[in-house]
N, C-alpha and C positions, 0 to 999 in steps of 0.2 A: 715814538710821536714828541716833538720838543714843547717844550710846555707853553708856550706862547699860539703854538698851532693851536692842542685842547682849547685853552681857552677861547680862542677865533669862531670853532668849530661850535661850543657851548655857546656862545652869543647867538648865533646863527641861530643857533636850535631854539633861544629864546627859553634859558633853565633857568628857572626862579633860583634856584643851588648856586653858589660860588664850587668850581671844581675843578678837577687835573687828573693828571694822570698817573697820579698816587693813587688817588679817591677811585682812578677807575677799576684801578689794580685790586684796590678794598672789593669791591664790587665783586668783582670775577671770580674772589677769592669765596668770599663772604656767600656770593650763588652754588660753586662748586658745589661745595661745602653743604649748605642747604640740600641741596640732590644727590646727598650720598657721593659724593666723589672722596675717591682715599688721601688722605693725605700725603702719599709719596706721588700723587700721582698733580694733585696740585703742585706740590715741592717742585715736579718738573716745569711744569707749566709757566711758572712764579721766575724758575731761572734761580731760582735760592740753591746755595752751598749747603744749607745746616735745614734736618729740620722741625731744628727748633724756633729757627723766624716764621717756618711756616706755620706753627704750632701757636703764632701771637690771632691766627687768625680763630681756631678753636673756641679761644676765651671769648673773643668778640661772640663771634656765632653764639654761648655761651649765654652771654649775655641778652644776646636777640630773643633768645628762643623762652627766658624768663621773663621778659619784657609779654611777649604774644601770652605764653603762659597764664598773667600776671593781667592780661587785658580781656583774656578770656574769660575769667573767671567773673570778673566783674561786669560781665552778660549777661554770665547764666545765671 
């Protein structure tokens, strides 16, 4: 999807934050990993040649997990 098309759809949906095709790709990968999808499947779905590139999402996921853990500790 061309970037201009993604921007138009984002504006027409009145989404409050900026986004792009790349943002959608990151969200998709993060959701898959949160749901327990294995890294090889995510790599293939994203079309990455190297698993090292896909592993970037596991790093992001661990940061998200730490954030959730610290927020839940504050509530409890």
